[in-house]
C-alpha positions as CSV (number, residue, x, y, z in Angstrom):
1,M,16.5,-21.8,-48.5
2,K,20.0,-24.2,-49.1
3,K,22.0,-21.4,-50.9
4,I,21.5,-19.2,-48.0
5,R,22.2,-21.8,-45.4
6,I,25.5,-22.7,-47.3
7,L,26.5,-19.3,-47.1
8,F,25.2,-18.5,-43.6
9,Y,27.4,-21.8,-42.4
10,S,30.2,-20.0,-44.1
11,L,29.6,-17.2,-42.5
12,I,29.0,-18.5,-39.1
13,T,32.0,-20.8,-38.8
14,S,34.2,-17.4,-39.4
15,I,32.8,-15.8,-36.7
16,A,31.7,-18.3,-34.4
17,I,34.8,-21.2,-34.6
18,I,33.6,-24.7,-33.5
19,S,36.5,-26.7,-33.2
20,C,36.5,-30.8,-33.6
21,D,40.0,-30.9,-32.8
22,D,41.3,-34.0,-30.7
23,D,43.0,-31.9,-28.5
24,F,39.8,-31.7,-26.0
25,L,36.5,-33.4,-25.5
26,D,33.7,-32.6,-27.8
27,L,31.4,-31.5,-25.1
28,A,33.7,-28.5,-24.9
29,P,34.0,-26.9,-28.2
30,I,31.0,-24.6,-26.9
31,S,33.9,-22.7,-25.1
32,Q,35.4,-21.9,-28.9
33,M,32.0,-20.2,-30.1
34,T,31.7,-16.7,-29.9
35,T,33.7,-13.4,-30.1
36,G,31.3,-11.9,-28.1
37,N,30.0,-9.9,-30.2
38,F,27.6,-12.0,-32.2
39,Y,24.3,-13.7,-31.7
40,Q,23.3,-9.5,-31.0
41,S,20.2,-10.0,-33.5
42,S,17.3,-12.1,-35.1
43,I,19.6,-12.4,-38.5
44,Q,22.2,-13.5,-36.4
45,I,20.5,-16.0,-34.5
46,D,18.9,-17.6,-37.5
47,Q,22.3,-18.0,-39.0
48,A,23.9,-20.0,-35.9
49,L,20.9,-22.1,-36.1
50,T,21.2,-22.7,-39.9
51,G,25.4,-23.5,-39.1
52,A,23.5,-26.3,-36.8
53,Y,21.6,-27.7,-39.6
54,S,24.4,-28.0,-41.9
55,D,25.9,-30.4,-39.7
56,L,22.8,-33.4,-40.5
57,N,23.8,-33.3,-43.9
58,P,27.0,-35.5,-43.4
59,L,25.6,-37.1,-39.9
60,Y,22.4,-39.1,-42.2
61,D,24.1,-39.3,-45.6
62,N,27.1,-40.9,-44.0
63,M,27.8,-41.8,-40.3
64,M,24.2,-43.3,-39.5
65,I,24.3,-45.3,-42.9
66,R,27.3,-47.2,-41.7
67,A,26.1,-47.5,-38.4
68,A,22.6,-48.4,-38.5
69,I,22.4,-50.5,-42.1
70,W,25.3,-51.9,-41.5
71,R,24.4,-53.6,-38.1
72,G,21.5,-55.6,-39.0
73,D,21.1,-58.9,-41.4
74,N,20.5,-56.6,-44.1
75,S,24.0,-56.0,-44.9
76,S,26.5,-58.7,-46.0
77,Q,29.0,-59.8,-43.5
78,T,31.9,-60.5,-46.3
79,Q,31.8,-57.7,-48.3
80,G,32.6,-53.9,-47.4
81,Y,35.6,-51.8,-46.5
82,A,37.8,-52.8,-43.3
83,N,39.5,-50.8,-40.7
84,N,36.6,-50.5,-38.4
85,L,34.2,-49.0,-41.0
86,E,31.6,-50.8,-42.5
87,L,33.1,-54.3,-42.6
88,N,33.8,-54.1,-38.8
89,I,30.7,-53.1,-37.4
90,S,28.4,-56.0,-39.9
91,Q,31.4,-58.2,-38.2
92,Y,30.1,-56.9,-34.8
93,N,33.9,-56.4,-34.4
94,E,34.5,-52.8,-34.1
95,N,36.7,-51.4,-31.5
96,A,35.9,-48.5,-29.2
97,G,38.3,-46.5,-31.5
98,S,35.9,-46.7,-34.4
99,Q,35.8,-44.2,-36.9
100,V,32.1,-44.7,-37.3
101,S,31.2,-44.1,-33.4
102,T,33.9,-41.4,-33.1
103,D,32.1,-39.5,-35.9
104,I,28.5,-39.8,-34.5
105,W,29.5,-38.6,-31.2
106,N,31.5,-35.6,-32.0
107,T,28.8,-34.7,-34.5
108,C,26.1,-35.1,-32.6
109,Y,28.0,-33.6,-29.8
110,S,29.1,-30.4,-32.1
111,I,25.2,-29.8,-32.9
112,I,24.1,-30.1,-29.2
113,N,26.5,-27.2,-28.3
114,R,25.5,-24.9,-31.1
115,V,21.8,-25.2,-30.3
116,N,22.6,-24.8,-26.6
117,L,24.2,-21.8,-27.4
118,V,21.5,-20.4,-30.0
119,I,19.0,-21.2,-27.0
120,Q,21.2,-19.2,-24.3
121,K,21.9,-15.8,-26.7
122,S,18.6,-15.9,-28.3
123,E,16.8,-15.1,-24.6
124,G,19.6,-12.2,-24.6
125,V,18.0,-10.6,-27.9
126,E,14.8,-8.6,-27.8
127,D,11.7,-10.1,-29.0
128,Y,11.3,-10.6,-32.6
129,A,8.5,-12.5,-34.8
130,Q,10.9,-15.6,-35.3
131,K,12.3,-16.0,-31.5
132,A,9.8,-18.6,-30.2
133,G,10.6,-20.4,-33.6
134,H,14.3,-19.8,-33.2
135,I,14.0,-21.7,-29.6
136,A,11.8,-24.4,-30.5
137,Q,14.1,-25.6,-33.6
138,A,17.0,-25.6,-31.5
139,R,15.1,-27.4,-28.9
140,F,14.2,-29.9,-31.5
141,L,17.5,-30.1,-33.1
142,R,18.8,-30.7,-29.7
143,A,16.6,-33.7,-28.8
144,L,17.0,-35.6,-31.8
145,M,21.1,-35.0,-31.1
146,Y,20.1,-36.5,-27.9
147,Y,18.1,-39.6,-29.3
148,E,20.8,-40.5,-31.8
149,L,23.2,-40.3,-29.1
150,V,20.9,-42.2,-26.5
151,R,20.5,-45.1,-28.8
152,H,23.8,-45.7,-30.3
153,F,25.5,-45.7,-26.9
154,G,23.4,-46.0,-24.2
155,D,24.1,-43.5,-21.3
156,V,25.6,-40.2,-22.3
157,P,26.4,-36.9,-20.8
158,L,23.5,-34.7,-20.8
159,V,24.7,-31.1,-21.4
160,L,21.6,-28.3,-21.5
161,N,23.8,-25.4,-21.2
162,P,27.2,-24.0,-23.0
163,V,30.0,-25.3,-21.0
164,G,33.7,-24.3,-21.2
165,L,36.9,-26.9,-21.6
166,E,37.6,-27.3,-17.8
167,E,33.7,-28.1,-17.0
168,S,33.3,-30.3,-19.9
169,F,35.6,-33.2,-18.1
170,T,33.7,-33.1,-15.2
171,I,30.4,-34.1,-16.7
172,G,29.4,-37.7,-16.4
173,R,27.1,-40.2,-18.1
174,T,23.4,-39.8,-17.3
175,A,21.0,-42.9,-17.1
176,L,19.4,-44.0,-20.2
177,A,16.2,-43.4,-19.0
178,E,17.0,-40.1,-18.2
179,V,18.3,-39.1,-21.5
180,Y,14.9,-40.4,-22.9
181,A,12.7,-38.8,-20.8
182,F,14.8,-35.5,-21.6
183,V,14.5,-36.4,-25.5
184,T,10.4,-37.2,-25.2
185,S,9.6,-34.2,-23.0
186,E,11.5,-31.8,-25.5
187,F,9.8,-33.4,-28.4
188,E,6.3,-33.1,-27.0
189,A,7.1,-29.7,-25.7
190,V,7.7,-28.5,-29.4
191,S,4.8,-30.4,-31.1
192,N,2.4,-28.0,-28.9
193,P,1.1,-25.2,-31.7
194,S,2.6,-22.4,-29.2
195,S,5.8,-23.7,-29.5
196,G,7.0,-22.0,-32.8
197,L,7.3,-24.6,-35.0
198,S,5.6,-24.6,-38.3
199,S,2.4,-26.4,-38.4
200,N,3.1,-26.7,-42.3
201,Q,2.9,-30.5,-43.6
202,N,6.5,-30.2,-44.5
203,D,8.5,-27.1,-43.9
204,K,11.2,-27.9,-46.4
205,G,14.1,-28.8,-43.9
206,R,12.9,-27.0,-40.7
207,P,10.9,-29.2,-38.4
208,T,7.4,-29.3,-37.9
209,I,4.9,-29.9,-35.1
210,Y,4.3,-33.2,-36.9
211,S,8.3,-33.9,-37.1
212,A,8.2,-33.1,-33.4
213,L,5.4,-35.7,-32.8
214,G,6.8,-38.1,-35.3
215,M,10.3,-38.2,-33.3
216,A,8.2,-38.5,-29.8
217,A,6.8,-41.4,-31.0
218,K,9.8,-43.7,-32.3
219,A,11.8,-42.6,-29.1
220,Y,8.9,-44.0,-27.3
221,M,9.1,-47.0,-29.5
222,Q,12.3,-47.7,-29.0
223,Q,11.8,-47.9,-25.3
224,G,8.5,-50.1,-26.1
225,N,6.4,-47.7,-24.7
226,Y,3.5,-48.2,-26.8
227,A,1.0,-46.1,-24.7
228,S,2.6,-43.2,-25.0
229,A,3.5,-43.3,-28.7
230,K,-0.1,-44.5,-30.1
231,S,-1.5,-40.8,-29.1
232,H,1.3,-38.9,-30.9
233,L,1.1,-41.5,-34.1
234,K,-2.7,-40.7,-33.8
235,S,-2.5,-37.2,-34.2
236,I,-0.3,-37.2,-37.1
237,I,-2.5,-39.4,-39.0
238,D,-5.6,-37.5,-38.0
239,S,-4.5,-34.3,-39.3
240,G,-5.0,-35.3,-42.9
241,K,-2.3,-33.7,-43.9
242,F,-0.2,-36.7,-44.6
243,S,-0.8,-39.7,-47.2
244,M,1.2,-42.5,-48.7
245,Q,2.7,-42.5,-52.2
246,S,0.4,-45.0,-54.3
247,D,3.5,-45.7,-56.3
248,Y,6.5,-47.0,-53.8
249,A,8.9,-45.7,-56.8
250,E,7.8,-42.7,-56.1
251,I,9.1,-42.0,-52.7
252,F,12.5,-41.5,-53.5
253,K,12.8,-39.3,-56.4
254,E,14.2,-36.1,-55.6
255,S,11.2,-34.3,-57.7
256,N,8.9,-35.5,-54.8
257,D,11.1,-34.2,-51.7
258,N,9.0,-33.2,-49.3
259,G,5.8,-34.1,-50.4
260,P,3.2,-35.6,-48.2
261,H,4.9,-39.2,-47.5
262,V,7.2,-37.2,-45.6
263,V,7.2,-36.2,-42.0
264,F,10.4,-35.2,-41.4
265,S,13.7,-35.4,-43.5
266,I,17.2,-34.2,-43.9
267,Q,17.1,-31.6,-46.8
268,Y,20.3,-32.2,-49.4
269,D,21.0,-29.8,-52.7
270,K,23.1,-31.1,-55.3
271,T,23.7,-27.5,-56.3
272,I,26.0,-26.5,-53.8
273,A,29.1,-28.1,-53.5
274,G,29.4,-29.9,-50.1
275,M,25.4,-29.8,-49.8
276,G,25.0,-32.9,-51.6
277,N,23.7,-36.3,-50.6
278,A,26.4,-38.6,-50.7
279,Q,24.8,-41.8,-50.0
280,P,24.0,-43.3,-53.3
281,Q,27.4,-42.8,-54.3
282,Q,28.2,-45.8,-51.5
283,V,28.4,-48.7,-54.7
284,P,31.3,-50.0,-56.3
285,K,33.6,-47.9,-57.2
286,M,33.5,-48.9,-61.1
287,A,29.9,-49.6,-61.2
288,A,28.7,-48.7,-64.7
289,E,25.0,-48.0,-63.6
290,I,25.7,-45.5,-61.3
291,P,26.4,-41.6,-62.4
292,L,30.3,-40.8,-62.2
293,N,30.9,-44.5,-60.2
294,G,31.3,-45.0,-57.0
295,V,33.7,-45.0,-54.0
296,T,36.2,-47.4,-52.8
297,R,33.8,-48.5,-50.0
298,K,31.2,-50.3,-51.0
299,Q,27.8,-51.0,-49.3
300,M,26.7,-54.6,-50.0
301,V,23.1,-56.3,-49.6
302,S,23.2,-59.6,-47.7
303,D,22.2,-62.6,-49.6
304,D,19.6,-63.2,-46.8
305,L,17.8,-60.1,-47.4
306,W,17.7,-60.3,-51.3
307,F,16.5,-63.8,-51.1
308,S,13.8,-63.1,-48.3
309,Y,11.9,-60.8,-50.6
310,E,8.2,-62.3,-51.8
311,A,8.2,-63.3,-55.2
312,G,6.6,-60.5,-56.8
313,D,7.8,-57.5,-54.6
314,L,7.8,-54.6,-56.4
315,R,10.4,-53.0,-53.6
316,R,13.3,-55.4,-54.2
317,D,14.4,-54.4,-57.4
318,L,13.9,-50.9,-56.6
319,T,15.9,-50.9,-53.3
320,I,18.5,-53.4,-54.4
321,Q,20.9,-53.5,-57.8
322,N,21.7,-57.0,-58.4
323,G,25.1,-57.2,-60.3
324,W,27.0,-54.5,-62.0
325,T,29.1,-53.7,-65.0
326,S,32.5,-52.9,-64.4
327,T,33.9,-49.6,-66.1
328,E,37.2,-51.3,-66.4
329,D,36.6,-53.8,-68.3
330,G,33.0,-54.0,-69.3
331,E,32.6,-57.4,-68.0
332,F,29.2,-58.5,-65.8
333,V,30.0,-58.9,-62.1
334,P,26.7,-61.2,-61.1
335,D,25.1,-62.1,-57.7
336,D,26.9,-58.5,-56.3
337,R,24.6,-56.5,-54.8
338,F,24.5,-52.9,-53.5
339,W,21.9,-50.4,-52.2
340,I,20.7,-48.6,-55.4
341,K,16.8,-47.0,-53.2
342,Y,18.3,-43.1,-53.7
343,A,20.2,-43.5,-56.8
344,K,17.3,-45.1,-58.7
345,N,15.1,-42.5,-60.6
346,N,17.9,-39.9,-59.9
347,S,21.2,-38.3,-61.3
348,P,24.0,-36.3,-58.9
349,A,25.2,-33.2,-60.4
350,T,28.3,-34.0,-59.8
351,F,30.4,-36.8,-57.8
352,Q,28.9,-37.3,-54.5
353,E,26.4,-34.5,-54.8
354,W,22.8,-36.1,-55.4
355,G,19.9,-34.1,-54.2
356,V,17.3,-37.0,-53.1
357,D,16.6,-35.8,-49.4
358,I,16.9,-38.6,-46.9
359,P,13.7,-39.3,-44.8
360,I,14.0,-39.6,-41.0
361,V,10.2,-40.2,-40.7
362,R,8.0,-41.4,-43.6
363,Y,4.3,-41.3,-43.4
364,T,4.5,-45.3,-44.0
365,D,6.4,-45.7,-40.6
366,V,4.1,-43.7,-39.0
367,K,1.6,-46.0,-40.3
368,M,3.0,-49.4,-40.0
369,L,4.2,-48.6,-36.0
370,Y,0.3,-47.4,-35.3
371,A,-0.8,-51.0,-37.2
372,E,1.9,-52.8,-34.6
373,I,0.4,-50.9,-31.7
374,L,-2.9,-51.8,-32.8
375,N,-2.4,-55.2,-32.8
376,S,-0.8,-55.3,-29.4
377,E,-3.8,-53.9,-27.9
378,S,-6.5,-56.2,-29.3
379,Y,-6.2,-58.8,-32.2
380,P,-7.5,-59.0,-34.8
381,S,-7.5,-55.5,-35.3
382,A,-9.2,-54.7,-39.1
383,E,-7.5,-51.1,-39.0
384,A,-4.1,-53.0,-37.9
385,F,-4.5,-55.6,-40.9
386,S,-5.8,-52.9,-43.6
387,I,-2.6,-50.6,-42.9
388,L,-0.7,-54.1,-43.4
389,N,-2.4,-54.6,-46.6
390,E,-2.1,-50.7,-47.7
391,V,1.6,-51.2,-47.8
392,R,1.6,-54.8,-48.9
393,T,-0.8,-53.9,-52.0
394,R,1.7,-51.3,-52.9
395,A,4.6,-53.8,-52.9
396,G,2.3,-55.7,-55.6
397,L,2.0,-58.4,-53.0
398,A,-1.3,-60.4,-52.2
399,N,-3.7,-59.1,-48.8
400,L,-3.2,-61.3,-45.6
401,T,-5.8,-62.1,-43.2
402,S,-6.3,-63.8,-40.0
403,T,-6.4,-67.2,-42.0
404,E,-2.6,-66.6,-42.5
405,L,-1.6,-64.6,-39.4
406,S,-4.3,-66.7,-37.0
407,S,-2.6,-64.8,-33.8
408,Q,-1.5,-61.5,-32.3
409,S,2.2,-63.0,-32.4
410,S,1.8,-63.9,-36.3
411,F,0.7,-60.3,-36.8
412,F,3.5,-59.1,-34.8
413,D,5.9,-60.9,-36.4
414,A,4.7,-60.2,-40.2
415,I,4.5,-56.0,-39.2
416,I,8.2,-56.2,-38.6
417,N,9.0,-58.3,-41.3
418,E,7.1,-56.2,-43.5
419,R,9.2,-53.3,-42.2
420,R,12.3,-55.2,-43.4
421,F,11.0,-54.5,-47.0
422,E,9.6,-51.2,-46.8
423,F,12.5,-49.7,-45.4
424,A,15.5,-51.7,-46.6
425,G,18.5,-49.5,-46.8
426,E,17.1,-46.7,-44.7
427,S,18.5,-47.4,-41.2
428,N,15.4,-48.6,-39.8
429,R,16.1,-52.7,-39.7
430,W,18.8,-52.5,-36.6
431,W,16.6,-50.3,-34.5
432,D,13.4,-52.7,-35.1
433,L,15.3,-55.8,-34.1
434,L,16.6,-54.0,-31.1
435,R,13.4,-52.4,-29.6
436,T,11.6,-55.9,-30.4
437,G,14.1,-57.8,-28.9
438,K,14.8,-59.6,-31.6
439,D,18.2,-58.8,-32.5
440,E,19.5,-61.9,-30.6
441,V,17.7,-64.9,-32.4
442,V,17.5,-63.3,-35.8
443,L,21.3,-62.0,-35.8
444,S,23.1,-65.0,-34.1
445,A,21.2,-67.2,-36.9
446,F,22.3,-64.3,-39.2
447,A,26.1,-64.2,-38.3
448,S,28.7,-66.4,-39.7
449,P,30.5,-68.6,-37.2
450,A,33.6,-66.5,-37.8
451,Y,31.6,-63.3,-36.8
452,P,28.9,-64.5,-34.1
453,Y,26.6,-61.6,-32.9
454,S,27.1,-60.7,-29.1
455,S,24.1,-58.7,-27.1
456,V,26.9,-56.1,-26.0
457,K,27.1,-55.2,-29.3
458,R,23.8,-53.4,-28.7
459,L,25.5,-50.1,-27.8
460,F,28.8,-48.8,-29.8
461,G,31.7,-47.9,-27.8
462,I,32.3,-44.6,-26.5
463,P,34.8,-43.1,-28.4
464,E,38.1,-44.1,-27.3
465,A,39.9,-40.8,-27.7
466,E,36.8,-39.3,-25.4
467,I,37.5,-42.1,-22.3
468,L,40.9,-41.0,-22.7
469,K,40.8,-37.5,-22.6
470,V,38.4,-37.4,-19.2
471,N,40.7,-40.1,-17.7
472,D,38.6,-41.1,-14.9
473,P,35.8,-44.1,-15.2
474,S,33.7,-42.4,-12.5
475,I,33.0,-39.6,-15.0
476,L,33.1,-41.3,-18.3
477,S,33.1,-45.0,-18.5
478,Q,33.2,-47.2,-21.2
479,N,30.7,-49.5,-22.3
480,P,31.0,-53.7,-22.0
481,G,32.6,-55.3,-24.6
482,Y,35.1,-52.5,-25.5
């Protein structure tokens, strides 16, 4: 499918030009999309949809990694890459001109613009077998992009139809609650088996009804809405289609991509140039431990995370490389830690072309969120303890009981702490801190005095270029602190 995808993407970009040029707001490239003779058949609709999927690859192996992983207490505040990239984000001092936030904004809206056109044009094509599926996939992708936009930027322009250049400059920011309401309603709508999405356990990159249920649940959890998230998580659990890998090391092996431990993932293909996963290469440039070495920017792990693991936790050395050997002089550099989760037990085809997928919703995530909800309803919950201990047993750790966790609040702290280690390097920690309200306490204590944490950094700045293009704060205003 990936070979077809890249060919389709090349075709569609030659026919339907979507510009990310800085000359106009990225809400507007929809006006450039069609020559007037495309989107006339089911094949062309599928090609256009495939083009939208292709943009997910750099979004999740590059941009999201920088934004989320570097924001929390799992990454070093002193080692990284400056110029408003990783180092600035980890120090909470990036500005509205940050390339990271600009890239996320532009890519999300580019995908939204693509799928808005797919949805509109599909309606004009006579009925065909895949029509409902195409529209449902487009709606899922649009909801996914708004989920990312709203949690990164807060209020954002909600654009549900193709718009031209002039109109795009008149579209203001929609309130966060309204954007979230749209996101959850869309995920819920396409999670219906009649929507056209597959009911297969994993459709190899295409969203399934379970992908939609999982994303709806995560959107509700991000808002602190346990009641609405619970039924969606339970539907995934009760489906019987998913299971946790018995060995943590197996989760991130390329050979196990699309296994029953994955509810939704971003697909990568190392055999096709530009379609591989670049994330594993984000390591010290001359690290001999990584095939083809790394890159100039390096994503270094905080001492705080390294020393927080319990003794015997198998996940630590499967997630973090402690020290590396320089290919320049053969010297070992001790106590210099970087992410190894996606690189360990895998190999690239060439530089920055790895085949391992990036899971967006793991089944373990589903179960741990469910345990968190059960604990909020009553304490002690035997099922919640069972889920927590299933995760810990796989990690090589002892079970916890109501003796060690003697209250509802202590269980809550334990499950959030366990998530830190379980999903380290997977972009979950920052969002967990925000949704649980733990960010100010945790990050104020974690941050060095030179780089203090401020609550205004719960949101990223609206890209400065977009503010200047609209040039009207009553339409597109900036977030506080930027």
